[in-house]
C-alpha positions in Angstrom: -49.1 -46.3 72.7 -52.1 -46.6 74.9 -55.2 -48.6 73.8 -58.5 -46.9 73.5 -59.6 -48.1 77.0 -57.0 -46.4 79.1 -56.0 -46.9 82.7 -55.4 -44.5 85.5 -52.6 -44.6 88.1 -53.2 -44.2 91.7 -51.7 -40.9 92.9 -48.1 -42.0 93.7 -48.4 -45.5 95.1 -50.5 -44.9 98.2 -53.3 -42.4 97.7 -56.6 -44.0 96.8 -59.3 -41.6 95.5 -62.7 -43.1 95.4 -66.4 -42.6 96.0 -68.6 -43.9 98.8 -69.7 -46.8 96.7 -66.2 -48.2 96.8 -65.3 -47.3 93.1 -61.5 -47.1 92.7 -59.8 -43.7 92.6 -59.5 -43.5 88.9 -63.1 -44.2 88.1 -64.9 -41.8 85.8 -68.7 -41.9 86.1 -70.7 -42.1 83.0 -72.0 -38.6 83.6 -68.5 -37.2 83.2 -68.0 -35.5 79.8 -64.6 -37.3 79.7 -65.9 -40.8 80.5 -65.4 -41.9 76.9 -62.1 -40.2 76.4 -60.4 -41.6 79.5 -62.2 -44.7 80.4 -60.8 -46.9 83.1 -59.6 -50.4 82.4 -57.3 -51.3 85.2 -54.7 -49.5 87.4 -51.6 -48.4 85.6 -48.2 -49.2 87.1 -46.4 -46.9 89.5 -45.2 -43.6 88.1 -41.7 -43.9 86.9 -41.6 -47.7 86.5 -40.7 -49.3 83.2 -44.2 -50.6 82.8 -45.6 -47.0 83.2 -43.1 -45.7 80.7 -44.3 -48.3 78.2 -47.8 -46.9 78.2 -46.9 -43.6 76.4 -45.4 -42.5 73.0 -41.6 -42.6 73.3 -40.4 -41.5 69.9 -39.6 -37.8 69.5 -42.0 -35.3 68.0 -45.7 -35.3 67.8 -47.3 -38.7 68.5 -48.9 -40.3 65.4 -51.5 -42.5 67.1 -54.3 -41.8 69.5 -57.3 -43.6 71.1 -60.4 -43.6 68.8 -62.4 -41.8 71.5 -60.3 -38.7 71.0 -60.9 -38.8 67.2 -64.6 -39.2 67.9 -64.6 -36.3 70.2 -62.9 -34.0 67.7 -65.2 -35.1 64.9 -68.3 -34.4 67.1 -67.0 -30.9 67.9 -66.2 -30.3 64.3 -69.6 -31.5 63.1 -71.2 -29.1 65.7 -69.4 -26.2 64.1 -67.2 -25.6 67.1 -63.8 -25.9 65.2 -63.1 -22.9 63.0 -62.0 -23.7 59.4 -58.6 -21.9 59.6 -55.6 -23.1 57.5 -52.6 -24.6 59.1 -50.0 -21.9 59.4 -46.6 -21.8 57.8 -43.7 -20.4 59.9 -41.7 -17.4 58.6 -38.9 -16.7 61.0 -40.9 -18.1 63.9 -44.0 -16.1 62.9 -47.1 -18.0 61.6 -48.4 -16.9 58.3 -51.8 -18.0 56.9 -53.1 -18.8 53.4 -56.6 -17.5 54.3 -55.7 -14.3 56.2 -53.3 -12.7 58.7 -52.7 -13.4 62.3 -54.3 -10.1 63.4 -57.7 -11.0 61.8 -60.2 -11.5 64.6 -61.3 -14.8 63.0 -57.8 -16.1 63.3 -56.5 -14.2 66.3 -52.9 -15.4 66.7 -51.4 -14.6 70.0 -48.0 -14.2 68.3 -49.5 -11.0 66.9 -50.8 -10.0 70.3 -54.4 -11.0 69.6 -56.2 -12.3 72.7 -59.4 -14.2 72.6 -62.1 -13.5 75.2 -61.5 -16.9 76.6 -57.7 -16.4 77.0 -56.3 -15.9 80.5 -53.4 -13.5 80.6 -54.3 -10.4 82.8 -54.9 -11.4 86.4 -56.9 -9.1 88.7 -55.1 -6.1 90.1 -52.5 -6.9 92.7 -52.3 -10.6 91.8 -49.4 -12.5 90.3 -50.4 -15.7 88.6 -47.3 -17.7 89.3 -46.4 -20.3 86.6 -43.4 -22.0 85.1 -43.1 -23.6 81.7 -41.2 -26.6 80.2 -40.9 -28.8 83.3 -40.2 -31.1 84.7 -36.4 -31.0 84.2 -33.4 -32.2 86.1 -33.0 -28.8 87.7 -36.7 -28.5 88.7 -36.0 -29.9 92.2 -34.2 -26.7 93.2 -37.3 -24.7 92.3 -39.7 -27.1 94.0 -37.6 -27.0 97.2 -37.6 -23.2 97.1 -41.4 -23.0 96.6 -41.9 -25.5 99.5 -39.6 -23.6 101.8 -41.6 -20.5 101.2 -45.0 -22.3 101.4 -45.8 -21.1 97.9 -47.9 -23.0 95.4 -47.4 -22.5 91.7 -48.7 -23.8 88.3 -46.4 -26.0 86.3 -47.1 -26.1 82.6 -45.5 -29.5 81.9 -44.3 -31.1 78.7 -45.6 -34.6 78.4 -42.4 -36.2 77.3 -40.5 -34.4 80.0 -42.9 -36.0 82.6 -42.0 -39.3 81.0 -38.2 -38.9 81.4 -38.2 -36.9 84.6 -40.8 -38.7 86.6 -39.0 -38.1 90.0 -39.3 -34.4 89.5 -43.0 -34.8 88.5 -43.6 -36.7 91.8 -41.8 -33.9 93.7 -44.0 -31.2 92.2 -47.3 -33.0 92.5 -47.0 -35.5 95.4 -44.6 -33.6 97.7 -45.5 -30.0 96.9 -49.1 -30.6 95.9 -48.6 -27.9 93.2 -50.9 -27.3 90.3 -50.1 -29.3 87.1 -51.2 -28.1 83.7 -50.6 -28.9 80.0 -47.8 -27.6 77.8 -48.2 -30.2 75.0 -46.4 -33.4 74.5 -43.3 -32.3 72.5 -43.4 -28.4 72.6 -44.1 -27.7 68.9 -45.5 -24.6 67.2 -49.2 -25.6 67.5 -50.7 -23.5 64.6 -48.3 -25.3 62.3 -49.9 -28.7 63.1 -53.0 -30.4 61.5 -56.1 -30.9 63.6 -55.1 -34.5 64.2 -51.7 -33.5 65.4 -53.1 -30.9 67.8 -55.4 -33.5 69.3 -52.4 -35.8 69.8 -50.2 -33.2 71.4 -52.9 -32.2 73.9 -54.5 -35.5 74.4 -51.3 -37.5 75.4 -50.3 -34.7 77.8 -53.7 -34.8 79.4 -53.5 -38.6 79.5 -50.1 -38.8 81.3 -51.1 -36.1 83.8 -54.5 -37.7 84.4 -53.0 -41.2 84.8 -50.2 -40.0 87.2 -52.3 -37.9 89.6 -55.0 -40.5 90.5 -57.5 -39.3 87.9 -57.2 -35.5 88.0 -58.3 -33.8 84.7 -56.1 -30.9 83.7 -58.1 -27.7 83.0 -55.5 -25.3 81.7 -52.9 -25.3 79.0 -50.3 -22.9 77.6 -49.2 -22.9 74.0 -45.4 -23.3 73.3 -43.9 -20.1 72.0 -47.4 -18.5 72.6 -48.3 -20.0 69.2 -52.1 -20.3 69.3 -55.0 -19.2 67.1 -58.8 -19.7 67.2 -58.6 -23.2 65.6 -56.1 -24.5 68.2 -58.0 -22.8 71.0 -61.2 -24.5 69.9 -59.7 -27.9 69.8 -58.2 -27.5 73.3 -61.5 -26.2 74.7 -64.1 -28.3 72.9 -62.3 -31.6 72.8 -60.4 -31.6 76.1 -62.0 -28.8 78.1 -58.8 -26.8 78.4 -58.6 -23.1 79.0 -55.9 -21.3 77.1 -53.4 -19.4 79.3 -50.9 -16.9 77.7 -49.1 -14.1 79.5 -48.8 -10.3 79.7 -45.1 -10.1 80.4 -42.2 -12.2 78.9 -39.2 -12.4 81.2 -37.1 -13.8 78.2 -35.4 -16.0 80.8 -35.6 -18.8 78.2 -33.1 -17.0 76.1 -30.3 -16.5 78.6 -28.6 -19.7 77.4 -28.8 -18.5 73.8 -27.1 -15.2 74.5 -30.2 -13.2 73.5 -30.3 -11.7 77.0 -28.4 -12.0 80.3 -29.3 -13.0 83.8 -28.8 -9.5 85.2 -31.1 -8.1 82.5 -33.8 -10.6 83.3 -33.5 -10.0 87.1 -33.7 -6.2 86.5 -36.8 -6.5 84.4 -38.5 -8.8 86.9 -37.7 -6.3 89.7 -39.1 -3.5 87.6 -42.4 -5.3 87.1 -42.9 -6.5 90.7 -42.0 -3.0 92.1 -44.2 -1.2 89.6 -47.9 -0.8 89.0 -50.3 -3.5 90.0 -53.0 -2.9 87.4 -53.5 -5.3 85.8 -51.9 -8.1 87.7 -48.9 -10.0 86.4 -48.8 -13.2 84.3 -45.1 -13.5 83.7 -43.7 -16.1 81.3 -41.0 -17.9 83.3 -39.4 -21.3 83.0 -37.9 -24.1 85.0 -35.3 -24.9 82.3 -31.9 -24.0 83.8 -30.3 -22.8 87.0 -30.4 -19.3 85.6 -34.1 -19.3 84.8 -34.9 -20.7 88.3 -32.4 -18.3 90.0 -33.9 -15.3 88.3 -37.3 -16.1 89.9 -35.9 -17.0 93.3 -34.0 -13.6 93.4 -37.2 -11.7 92.5 -39.5 -13.5 94.8 -38.7 -11.5 98.0 -39.6 -8.3 96.2 -42.9 -9.9 95.1 -43.7 -10.6 98.7 -42.4 -7.3 100.2 -44.4 -5.3 97.6 -47.6 -6.8 98.7 -48.5 -9.0 95.7 -51.0 -11.8 96.1 -49.0 -14.7 94.6 -51.2 -17.6 93.4 -51.3 -20.5 91.1 -53.0 -19.7 87.8 -56.4 -21.1 88.6 -56.7 -19.3 91.9 -55.5 -16.1 90.3 -58.5 -16.1 88.0 -61.0 -17.7 90.4 -61.2 -21.2 88.9 -60.8 -24.7 90.4 -57.4 -26.2 89.8 -58.7 -29.1 87.7 -61.9 -30.0 85.8 -62.8 -32.5 88.5 -61.2 -31.2 91.7 -60.6 -28.0 93.5 -56.9 -28.6 94.0 -54.2 -31.3 94.1 -55.4 -32.8 97.4 -59.1 -32.4 97.3 -61.6 -35.2 96.4 -62.5 -35.8 92.8 -65.9 -34.4 91.9 -68.1 -34.0 88.8 -70.3 -30.9 89.3 -71.5 -28.2 87.1 -68.8 -25.6 86.5 -66.0 -27.9 87.4 -66.1 -30.9 85.1 -68.1 -29.6 82.2 -66.1 -28.1 79.3 -67.2 -24.6 78.4 -69.1 -24.2 75.1 -68.5 -20.4 74.8 -67.7 -18.8 71.5 -64.0 -17.8 71.0 -63.7 -14.2 69.8 -60.9 -11.7 69.6 -60.6 -8.8 72.0 -57.8 -7.0 70.3 -54.7 -7.3 68.2 -51.5 -5.6 67.4 -48.5 -6.2 65.2 -46.1 -8.8 66.7 -42.6 -7.8 67.5 -39.8 -9.5 69.3 -38.8 -8.1 72.7 -36.3 -9.0 75.4 -36.1 -8.6 79.1 -33.4 -5.9 78.6 -35.7 -3.7 76.6 -36.8 -1.8 79.7 -40.5 -1.7 78.6 -43.2 -2.3 81.1 -46.0 -2.4 78.6 -48.1 -5.6 78.7 -47.0 -7.3 75.5 -46.0 -10.7 74.1 -43.2 -11.9 71.8 -42.8 -15.1 69.8 -39.9 -17.2 70.9 -37.2 -19.0 68.9 -37.2 -22.8 69.3 -35.2 -24.2 72.2 -34.2 -27.8 73.0 -36.5 -29.9 75.1 -34.9 -30.5 78.5 -35.0 -34.0 79.6 -36.2 -35.4 76.3 -32.9 -36.5 74.7 -33.7 -40.2 74.9 -35.7 -41.6 72.1 -37.0 -45.1 72.2 -38.9 -47.1 69.6 -42.7 -46.6 69.8 -44.7 -49.5 71.1 -46.7 -51.5 68.6 -50.0 -51.7 70.6 -53.4 -51.6 69.0 -54.5 -48.0 68.7 -56.6 -46.0 66.4 -54.8 -43.6 64.1 -56.0 -40.1 63.3 -56.4 -39.6 59.6 
């Protein structure tokens, strides 16, 4: 576990971000809204080293300890009335159920039931594909990264924290070599509405921490909920504690289920082709994964049609007109702390619509913009489980 005064790694082992006054790359000025959450103590070891590994939770599942500053930030947001009082959900066949309402209620607004908040990002502008991949980095991610690089194409990678921990070489490939956009996909890929407030803070905070440390101080600005499981309580914690925008999707390729037999590679490829050769209003935010050779292959086979049909293919932030990070325009630009870049939004989360949730597959043939809850799948690259370090940390109660 990491002590409350945390450290930030230089990007790779050679890039030194800094300010004209000579402050080191990982310095967060006192004016930053995240100064208290991610305060610098000293440089962390090189990404992938044993000493770097030792800084983070290593037991499986949701981390049980966090820095006190994260607890304080949550308590402040809660006291300000920014965190809705919504019950922790119970899962019924993968669908969250609530003691104080139903997922379609605007006050709850569960994306599993196709309820989107006004703050959610899931419908890009006409003619735009917001290109993103979930669940990386994995041992097969290098093939995807090579393909993207060869085609001079940047993408967003919603990464699982513990997968970064055990697949650091692939993380370095995505960020340092490709200069792609890195975003949050939680620490251990749980159903988020099924977690307590403290557990939600831990899942998001540790993932922000490892990305922040391993990129020379970049602050992630976007996250995607595993299984699409998010409601207004979880959205609010992401937004008001860590400044994260929630990104969902408007098409589910179901590529994640090829290995389960739920669908097939030809069916996924046919569905992707139908979408990218079809209408362009709204744009496409397709749920895709860097899990297996099949999920990666399905995208690579569809990519030429994306290009030939005139789509503008962009990482998630660019698709919606945002900087890549809360403190930088992209993965190579200087760190900055200016209004509209580093300041977490304090907007109110409200629902824009809802519908009953139903499972769908890539072979369904439907081109309607919809979402489907997903069954749990194993975490790639996270099979190793080591004992958690007994460092002094504050524990969320």
